C-alpha positions as CSV (number, residue, x, y, z in Angstrom):
1,M,-10.9,-2.6,-20.5
2,A,-14.2,-3.3,-17.7
3,N,-16.9,-5.3,-19.6
4,C,-19.6,-6.8,-18.5
5,T,-20.0,-8.8,-21.2
6,L,-17.1,-10.6,-19.7
7,V,-19.0,-12.4,-16.9
8,P,-22.5,-14.1,-19.3
9,G,-25.2,-12.8,-18.5
10,W,-24.6,-9.4,-17.7
11,Q,-25.5,-7.2,-19.4
12,Q,-23.9,-2.6,-19.3
13,D,-26.1,0.3,-17.7
14,G,-25.4,3.2,-18.0
15,A,-22.8,4.8,-20.1
16,A,-19.3,4.3,-18.7
17,R,-17.2,6.3,-16.5
18,H,-13.7,7.9,-17.5
19,Y,-12.3,10.5,-15.0
20,T,-8.8,12.3,-14.7
21,A,-6.4,13.9,-11.8
22,D,-8.5,16.9,-12.4
23,N,-12.5,15.3,-11.7
24,L,-11.2,12.4,-10.1
25,Y,-12.8,14.4,-7.2
26,E,-16.6,14.5,-8.7
27,Y,-16.9,11.0,-8.5
28,L,-14.5,9.8,-4.8
29,D,-15.6,13.1,-3.2
30,G,-13.7,13.1,0.2
31,A,-11.7,10.3,-1.4
32,A,-10.2,11.1,-4.0
33,E,-6.8,13.1,-2.3
34,G,-6.0,9.7,-1.2
35,Y,-5.9,7.9,-4.7
36,L,-3.5,11.4,-6.2
37,L,-1.5,10.7,-3.4
38,Y,-0.4,7.6,-5.4
39,G,0.3,9.1,-8.8
40,F,-3.9,8.1,-10.1
41,K,-3.6,9.1,-13.9
42,Q,-7.0,7.9,-14.5
43,L,-9.8,6.1,-14.0
44,Q,-12.4,3.8,-16.8
45,G,-15.3,1.9,-15.4
46,V,-18.7,1.0,-16.2
47,T,-21.7,-0.9,-14.0
48,C,-23.2,-3.8,-15.3
49,A,-26.1,-5.4,-14.2
50,A,-27.9,-8.3,-14.2
51,G,-32.0,-8.5,-13.0
52,E,-31.8,-7.1,-9.8
53,N,-28.0,-7.5,-8.8
54,S,-25.0,-5.2,-10.1
55,V,-21.9,-4.9,-9.8
56,V,-19.9,-1.6,-9.8
57,I,-16.7,-2.6,-12.3
58,D,-13.7,0.9,-11.7
59,A,-9.7,0.9,-12.8
60,S,-7.6,2.6,-11.3
61,E,-4.4,3.5,-13.5
62,M,-2.2,4.7,-11.5
63,A,2.2,6.0,-12.1
64,D,3.3,2.5,-11.7
65,A,3.4,-0.7,-10.4
66,E,4.2,0.4,-6.9
67,D,1.1,3.2,-6.4
68,A,-0.6,0.4,-8.0
69,Y,-0.1,-1.7,-4.8
70,G,0.2,0.5,-2.1
71,L,-3.0,2.0,-3.4
72,F,-4.3,-1.4,-3.7
73,L,-3.1,-1.8,0.0
74,S,-4.3,1.5,1.5
75,N,-8.1,0.0,0.7
76,R,-7.5,-3.8,1.6
77,D,-9.9,-4.8,3.6
78,P,-7.4,-5.7,7.0
79,R,-10.0,-8.6,8.2
80,A,-10.3,-10.5,4.7
81,P,-7.1,-12.4,3.6
82,L,-5.2,-11.6,0.1
83,E,-5.4,-14.1,-2.3
84,K,-3.0,-14.4,-5.8
85,I,-5.1,-12.1,-7.5
86,G,-2.2,-9.9,-9.9
87,M,0.0,-9.0,-6.9
88,N,-2.5,-9.5,-4.8
89,G,-6.1,-9.3,-4.3
90,Q,-9.2,-10.3,-1.9
91,V,-12.7,-11.5,-2.9
92,T,-15.6,-11.0,-0.3
93,S,-19.3,-11.1,-0.6
94,Q,-20.0,-7.7,-1.9
95,R,-16.4,-6.6,-2.4
96,S,-13.1,-7.6,-4.9
97,A,-10.2,-5.9,-5.3
98,F,-6.5,-6.2,-6.8
99,A,-3.8,-5.1,-8.0
100,K,-1.3,-5.9,-11.0
101,G,0.7,-4.1,-13.5
102,N,0.1,-0.2,-13.4
103,F,-4.1,-0.5,-12.6
104,Y,-5.8,-1.1,-9.2
105,V,-9.5,-2.5,-9.8
106,E,-11.8,-2.5,-7.5
107,L,-15.5,-3.9,-7.7
108,T,-19.0,-3.0,-5.6
109,A,-21.9,-5.6,-5.6
110,T,-25.5,-4.9,-4.7
111,P,-27.9,-5.3,-2.6
112,D,-26.9,-7.3,0.1
113,N,-25.8,-10.6,0.3
114,D,-24.0,-13.0,-1.5
115,H,-22.3,-12.3,-5.0
116,T,-19.2,-14.1,-4.5
117,P,-19.7,-15.9,-7.3
118,A,-20.3,-12.9,-9.4
119,L,-17.1,-10.7,-8.5
120,R,-14.5,-13.9,-9.1
121,A,-15.9,-14.1,-12.1
122,F,-15.6,-10.3,-13.1
123,T,-12.3,-11.1,-11.3
124,A,-10.6,-13.9,-12.9
125,A,-11.7,-12.6,-16.4
126,L,-10.1,-8.4,-15.1
127,E,-6.9,-9.9,-13.9
128,Q,-6.6,-11.7,-17.4
129,R,-6.4,-8.8,-18.9
130,I,-4.3,-6.5,-17.5
131,T,-0.7,-7.4,-18.7
132,G,2.6,-5.4,-16.3
133,R,3.9,-7.1,-12.7
134,A,2.1,-9.9,-11.2
135,T,3.9,-10.5,-7.6
136,P,4.9,-7.8,-5.3
137,P,6.9,-4.9,-4.4
138,D,10.2,-6.5,-3.7
139,E,10.2,-4.3,-0.9
140,I,7.8,-7.1,0.9
141,A,9.9,-9.6,1.6
142,W,11.6,-7.3,3.4
143,F,10.3,-7.1,6.5
144,V,10.2,-10.4,9.0
145,P,6.9,-12.5,8.7
146,E,5.9,-13.4,12.5
147,K,3.7,-11.5,14.1
148,L,3.0,-9.4,10.8
149,A,-0.5,-7.7,10.7
150,A,-0.3,-5.2,7.8
151,I,1.7,-3.5,5.7
152,R,1.3,-0.2,3.8
153,L,3.4,2.6,1.2
154,I,2.6,5.7,3.0
155,P,3.5,8.5,-0.3
156,E,4.5,11.3,1.9
157,S,5.1,11.3,6.1
158,V,6.3,8.2,7.3
159,L,4.6,7.6,11.2
160,G,5.2,11.6,10.8
161,L,7.8,12.5,9.8
162,A,8.7,15.4,6.6
163,E,11.9,13.9,6.2
164,L,11.0,10.3,5.4
165,R,9.2,11.4,2.3
166,R,8.2,7.7,1.1
167,G,8.3,3.6,2.4
168,Y,7.1,0.9,3.5
169,V,5.5,1.0,6.8
170,A,5.3,-2.9,9.0
171,E,2.3,-3.4,12.1
172,Y,3.6,-5.8,14.5
173,D,1.8,-6.1,17.8
174,S,4.9,-4.3,19.2
175,G,5.4,-1.4,17.4
176,K,6.0,-0.5,13.9
177,A,9.1,-1.5,11.2
178,F,9.8,0.7,8.3
179,V,12.3,1.1,4.8
180,V,12.5,4.4,2.8
181,T,14.5,4.5,-0.1
182,E,16.6,7.5,-1.1
183,T,18.7,8.4,-4.2
184,S,22.1,7.6,-2.6
185,G,23.8,6.7,0.6
186,D,24.9,10.9,0.5
187,A,21.1,11.2,0.3
188,A,20.3,8.8,2.7
189,H,23.3,10.4,5.5
190,M,21.4,13.8,5.2
191,V,17.4,12.4,6.1
192,L,19.8,11.0,9.2
193,E,20.6,14.4,9.9
194,K,17.9,16.3,9.3
195,L,16.7,13.2,11.6
196,R,19.3,14.1,14.3
197,Q,18.1,17.9,14.9
198,H,14.7,16.8,14.4
199,F,14.7,14.9,17.5
200,P,18.7,16.5,19.6
201,Q,17.5,13.9,22.3
202,A,19.0,10.8,20.5
203,R,21.6,9.4,20.9
204,P,24.0,6.9,18.8
205,V,24.4,3.1,18.3
206,Q,26.1,0.7,16.6
207,I,24.1,-0.5,14.1
208,A,24.3,-1.0,10.5
209,D,26.5,2.4,8.0
210,E,24.8,4.9,11.4
211,A,22.3,4.9,13.8
212,I,20.6,6.8,16.8
213,I,18.6,6.0,20.1
214,A,14.9,8.2,21.0
215,Q,12.3,7.8,23.2
216,D,9.2,9.8,21.7
217,K,6.1,10.6,23.1
218,Y,4.7,9.4,20.1
219,L,6.4,7.2,18.3
220,G,7.9,5.6,21.7
221,W,11.3,3.9,21.7
222,I,12.9,4.3,18.1
223,C,15.6,3.7,16.3
224,F,16.7,4.3,12.7
225,F,19.5,3.5,10.5
226,R,21.0,3.9,7.6
227,H,22.1,0.8,5.7
228,G,24.0,1.9,2.0
229,K,20.6,3.9,0.1
230,F,18.5,3.1,2.8
231,V,17.0,4.7,6.0
232,A,15.2,2.4,8.3
233,G,14.6,1.3,11.9
234,Y,11.8,0.6,13.9
235,A,8.5,3.2,16.1
236,N,7.0,2.7,18.8
237,A,8.7,-0.1,20.9
238,P,7.8,-0.5,24.4
239,D,11.2,0.0,25.3
240,E,15.0,0.6,24.3
241,S,16.2,-3.0,24.0
242,T,12.9,-4.4,21.9
243,A,13.9,-1.5,18.7
244,R,17.7,-2.2,18.4
245,T,16.5,-5.4,18.3
246,K,13.7,-5.2,16.1
247,A,16.1,-2.9,14.2
248,T,19.1,-5.1,13.9
249,E,16.6,-7.7,12.5
250,L,14.8,-5.4,10.2
251,L,18.6,-4.4,8.6
252,A,20.1,-8.6,7.9
253,R,16.4,-8.4,5.4
254,L,17.6,-5.6,3.3
255,P,19.6,-5.9,0.4
């Protein structure tokens, strides 16, 4: 996939790279676990050079498009805006990254100066070579966009709770909205039952199919509700009213 001749004037520097889940740690060291959590399958990479400038290109194939986008969200620069590159992307003076189809692609340029033109040229060429999903997962649209700081796909233990195995978390200035998708309504009901046991002080509230609300030392005011096969809600709210209101707003956006 990665080819230095995609941009005129650049040549390959050194051998191409290929890593699988078995040896990714040899390349990424402490960061490998974060990739494996998102269904990492293999990485193909190359280093391109033009004079004293170099661009390291790494294309990681993930289990599916959701995992590729999840890895992008976990690695995105919160200070930089998102761009319409594949499902989403970013380009800064020394780094570019995007997700498209089952791939997460990252480019890093050196030395320390503005490499934006080269990064944009490589990014555009690579984006064209990748097939597959080019729009964000549908789940992103479930969250209220006003005052949204960031969204992440959490591959395990959403909100640090083992009962919530995998789902999306959206961060706001007044707390966090979350959605976990289970296999069925019965499975979601069992998750909510486990949450009742985890938070024995919780009490029922009238939201969706069933819901509970509690105050926790670490999660603040938190409201969990079940809507069909979804377990969702709002955490780290400053008060009970906010938790219930924000949970209700989220419910209105779920399919």
